[in-house]
N, C-alpha and C positions, 0 to 999 in steps of 0.2 A: 558582625558574626559571620562565620562561614562554616559549612558543614559538609559531611559526606554521608550518603545514604546507601546502606547495604541491606539486602533483603534475604531472609532465609525462611522458607516455608511461610508461616503465618506471622512471623515476627519481623518488624522493621527495626534495624539498629541504626540510630542516628548518632554520629560522632560529631560533637561540636567543639570548636576551639574558641576560647574567649581570652581577652587580655585581662590579667589579674589587676586588682585594684591597688595592691601594695607595691609590687615590683613591676614597673612598666616594662612591657615586652614579654613577661613570663606568661606561659600558656597553661590554661587549665582545661583538662579534658573532661567532658561530661558525656555520659552515655544514657540515652533514652530508649526505652523499649515501648513500641506502640503495636497494638494488635492490628495487623493488616487485614484481618478478616472482617473488620467493621464495614457495613454496607456503604457503597458509593452513592453519590447523588443520583436520584432516580430521574429518568427522562420521561417525557410525555409519550406514553405508549401508543397513543393514537397515531403518531407520526409513523410508527412501524407498520401501520395498516395501509399506508400509501403504496401505490404501485411503484415499480422499480424507479421510474423517473418521470418528472414532469415533462409534458410533451415537448416543449420547446428546448429545454436542455438536452433531451435525447436527440432531437434533430441536430443541435449544435455539435453533439458528440460525434454523430455519424459524418457530418460535414467536415469536422476537424480531422477525423481519421482519413477521409478521402483526400483532403487537401494535403495532408502530410505525405501521403503516398503518391500524389500527383501535384507536386508544387507548381508546375507550369500551367495548371489549368485555371482559366478565368471563369469563376462561377457567377451566375446571375441568381440572386436571391429573391424569390417571390413567395417566401414562406411566412415568416413572422410579420405581423401587420404593423411594421414600423414605417413611418413616413420618411420621405427622402428630400422633399423640396424645402427651401429656406422658409424661415418664419416670415409672416407678412410684414411688410415695411412698417405699417402702422403700429404693430406690436413692438417691433425693434426700436422704433423711435420713442415709443412710450417708455420702454424699459431704460433706454439711454437717459431720458429726462429724469426718470426715477432715480437712477444712479447718481446723477448730478445733484438731485435734491438731497440724497443721503450724505453727500459731501458737505452739506451746510448745517449749521447749528439749528436753524429754523426748520429745515426740511428733513432732518434726520428722523427715522422711524425705528424704534426698537420692537419689542413684542407688540404684535398686532392682535386684534380680536380673533379668538380661536375659530369663530364662525365665519370669518371673512369681513373685509371692509364694507361698510354700508354702501358706498358708491358702486362697488362691483355687484353686490347683491341686488341693488335697485336696477342696475342695467340688465341683469339676467332676468329679473322678474318682468320687467317691461317688454323686453325684446323676445324672450323665449316663451313666455307664458301668456301674459295679458294680450299680446298681439294675436294669439291663437284662441282667445276666449277662455283661457285657463286662469282661474283666480288663485294664483300662487303669490303670496306676499314675500317681500324681501326677507322677513324674519324666518320664513319657512325654508330658506335656501342656506345650505352650509357649504362653504368653499373648502376644498380639500386638495391633496396632492395627487389624487388619482381615483377614478371610479373603480378600478381593480381593487385598490385598498379598501374603499368604502364598502364594496359588495361583500368583502370578507369581514371587515370590522363591524358591520351591522349586527353580526351574530352576538356581539358583546351584550346587546340589550335584549336579546331574544332567548327564551327558555330552551333548555336542552331537550325537552320532551316533545317539541313540535314535530309533526309529521311533514316531510319535505318532498316536494315534487320538482323535478328538473326535466327539461327537454333532452332528447337524445337524438343526434349529437348535441353536445353542450360545451360552452366555454369552461375549460377544466377548473378554473378557480372556484366556481360555484360548488362543485363536488368536493374538491380537495380541502377547501376551508371548512366544510362540514365534517369531513373525516378528521381533520386536525383538532377540532373542538369536541370530538367524541359523540357526534350526532348520528353516526352510522355504525353498522356492523362491519364484518370483513368483506373483502372483495371476492367475488365469484370468478370462475374461469372466464366468463364473458367480460370481466372488467367492471361489472356493475356491483355496487355495494348494497349489502343488506340494510334495510331501514330507509332506503330512498325509493320513491316512486318515479319510474322513468317513463317519459311520454315521447314516443318515437315521432320524429319529423323526417319523412323521407319522400321520395318521388311518389310512392304508392298512395300517400294521403295528401299530396299536394303541398307538403311541408307545412301543414297546419296541425299543430298539436291538439289532440283530443282531450277533453276534460277528464280528470282522473276518475277511475271507477270507484275508488275508495276516498273517504274524507281525508283531506290534507290541510295543513295549517299554513305552510309557507310554499309559495309558488315562484320559481325563478323563470322570468320571461325576458328574452332579449330580441328586440326588433328595432330596426333591421337586424336580422339574425347573424351572429357570428357562431358557426362558420358558414352556414348554407347560403347567406345572402337573401333569404326569404323575408317578406314583410307581412305585417298583420293588418287587415282591413279594420275599419271602424266597427263593423259588425262582429268580427272575430274578437276584438278586444272587449267589446261590450259583453260578449259571452263570458269572458274571464272575470270581468268586474261583477257580473251577476252571480257567478259561482262563489266568488270571494265574499260577497255580501251575505249570500245564503248560508255559507258554511263558516262565517266568522274567520275567514282566512286572510292572509296578508300576501299581496303580490309585490315581489322585488323586481322592478322593471328597469332593465338596462337599455337606455336609449343613446348609448355612446356614438351610434352611427346615424342618428336622425338627420344630420345635415346632408347626407347623401341621398335622401329620398327625392326622387324626380317626379313622382306621380302626386299631383295636388290632392288626390282623394285619400291618400294614405296619411293617417295621423302621425304627428311627430312626437306627441307626448301622450301618456296614458291618461293624463288629466283632461284631455279633450273628450273623454268618455264620462258621462254623468255618473256620479257615485264613486269615482275613483279616489276622491279626496278622503273617503272613509275606509279605504282598503288597499292603498298602494303607496309604496316608496319608489321614487325614481332616481336613477343614477345618470349623470351626464358628464361629458368630458370635453376639454379643449384639445385633446391629444391629436385626434385624427383630422378634424375640420380645420384647425388653425396650426397644426404642426407642433403641438406642445409635448410630444412624447419625451423629449429630453429636458423640457422646461418645467413640467409637472404642475398642472392646474386642472381641477375638475370641481364638480359640486353634486351634492345630494339634496333631494327635496323631501322633506317630511312635513306634511300638513299638520297643523295644530289640532285638526279634528280627528286625527288618527289615534285609535285606542288599541290597547292590548289588555290582557288579563293576567293578574297575579294568580298564584296557585289557589288562593282562597276565594277566587272569583271576582275580586275587586278590579274595576276598570282602571287602567293606568295610561297616562298620557305619554305616547312614544316620543313626541317632540322633546319633552323635558328630559327623558332618559338619554336621548342622543345628545342633547345640549350638554348634559352633565358628562357624558362619556368624552365628548370632544374637549371640553374644558379641562378634563383630568388627563387625558392621554395624548392630546394633540396641541402643538404650539402655533398652528396656523401656517398658511402659505406666505412666503416672503412678500413684502410690500412691492418689490420690483416686479415680481412675476404677476401679482394681481393687477398692477398697472398695465402690464402687457395684455392680460386677459380682458381688462375693461376696454382696451383699444379695439378688440374684436367687434364691439358694438358701435364704434364710430362709423361714419359714412364711408370713409376710406377703408376701414377694417372690414366692414361687411362686403365691400366690393372685392377686396383682395382674398378674403376667405372663400367667397363664391368662386373666384378664379381657381383657387386650389382644388376645391371640390370638383369643379368641372374638368380640371386636368386629370385627376385620378379616375373620374368616371369615364373619361375618354380612353384611358388605359384599359379599364374594365371592358369597354366595348370592343377594343382591339382583341383582347384575350378571348372574349365570347365568340367573336366572328371567326378567328383563326381556328379555334378548337372545334367549332361547329362544322367548319369546312372540312376538318379532318374526320368527320363522322362521329365525333364524341357527343354524348348528351351532356349539355351544360345547363346550369341553373344559376340564379343569382346574377350579380353584376349589372343589374338594371336600376336598382334602388339602394345598392350597397357596394362597397369597394372589394367584395370577395366574389370569386367565381367558383362554383361548386360543381365538380366534374364526376361523372360516373367513369370509373376506371375501365380500361378495355377488358373484355372477357378473358378469363384464364389467369388473371393477376390480381393480387390483393392490394390493399392500400399502401402498405410498407414496401411491397414489391414494386409498385409503380413509382414510389419515392426513389428507391434505389436505381430503377431504370432511368428516370429522368436525371438523377444525379450523375450516374456513371456515363451515360450515353449522350445526353443533351447538356450536361453541366448546368442544370437548372434545379434550384431548390424550391420545393413546395411543401405542403403540409398534408400528411396522410390522414384521411378522414377517421380512421379507427382510433386515432389519438384523441378524438373528441367524444368517443363513446362507442358502444357496441353497434348502434344504428348508423354510425359513420363508416363502418366497414364497407368497402366497395366504392368509396368516394374519395375525392382528393380536392384540396383547396389551393387556389392560387390567389395571391393578393395583387391588387392594382397599385399598391404603394411602391412605386419605383419611377425611375426616369423613363421618358418616352423611348429613348434609344435602347435601354435595357429590356423594356417590355417587347419592343419589336424584334430585337435580336433573340430573345427567349422564344418567341413564337416561331421564328425561323428555325431555330435549333430543334424545337419540338417537332415541327413539321418534317424536318429532315430525318428525325429519329423514328417517328411513328409512320 
């Protein structure tokens, strides 16, 4: 059947031609009238509350516009926190072996467990938690394709009426995912959303978020912090665990950058704090330490002792809810990728991952040193791969972005894109080649 569509006011005229059943090739014309005023499919109106553009696509838009008008320019990108160095050899070899396995009848793997293969979960439990005195069993670890995804998807099992606190500046996904799911009001001129409690972390308070003045139910914490590079001491984390226990709150703890901690006194996991098993979910990733940004593997820890409440006051096991959510909505990470992730915990894998971490932290040291010599105030970069800079007087965050882009041909990230308290700051990432980092510092030195 083929047809033509004509529209007039609120009436749609569809002219259809069909082959007759009696005389082959004869055409019968049919006319249908449809009321075009019928309502269209409705969209999720919460998306309309989002600010004009997610931070990193907006950066990409500006960079693209500059590149199109200056095609000869060689840009150095120290903005988005994507890694640049090759995957560790141990991971590559494990993935190649897994591919060969998949090519045999005995070694082929189809659907795997949605929670992750037991051998990877056991390696994570032993190396990342029990080695630090944290009693996290393999069953409490859920392998996924990204901590960014999990930190958003976790809202599936949490009620919409929870009161939410985020640090400011903040990783944008924490805020935007709550906006998308209808947990906030509208955005004010400052960029802050009604319904969220913002906890400033700036130089004025030593980048230590203060406890909320009002009661909250969900608390997003990220340490080492993206974007400021700040870390939380054992004493500071204990303060949050105490608050969560006292107020029956839940901490959503993003530890994606824990591998970059250089100070032995800084905790790598919130579960190093007594009582955290009863009030915290932790997100981890292989993206930055082992270079899995393009390979996709991460995990989320939900202790079986963690409880929430239904509207009728009944205690609910969060582990079971997340297990059901993953079983329903997630098909698991591929066997090949999980074999690569498991190789991170081999003796060679640990050595090679440590070399990667040291390489990026050496880049961070170069950035800190050069910018400090220029008279800029710099923070972070000592236990995290991000350097947080106070922009020069008389220019705002996006103005400094445009200045570095146009004059130094270096791409960074404006602090205001991470929240109102990020205004006046700028983030540079240590994730790049040594040559690019050194050249970027030379360009900035020549510009400033």
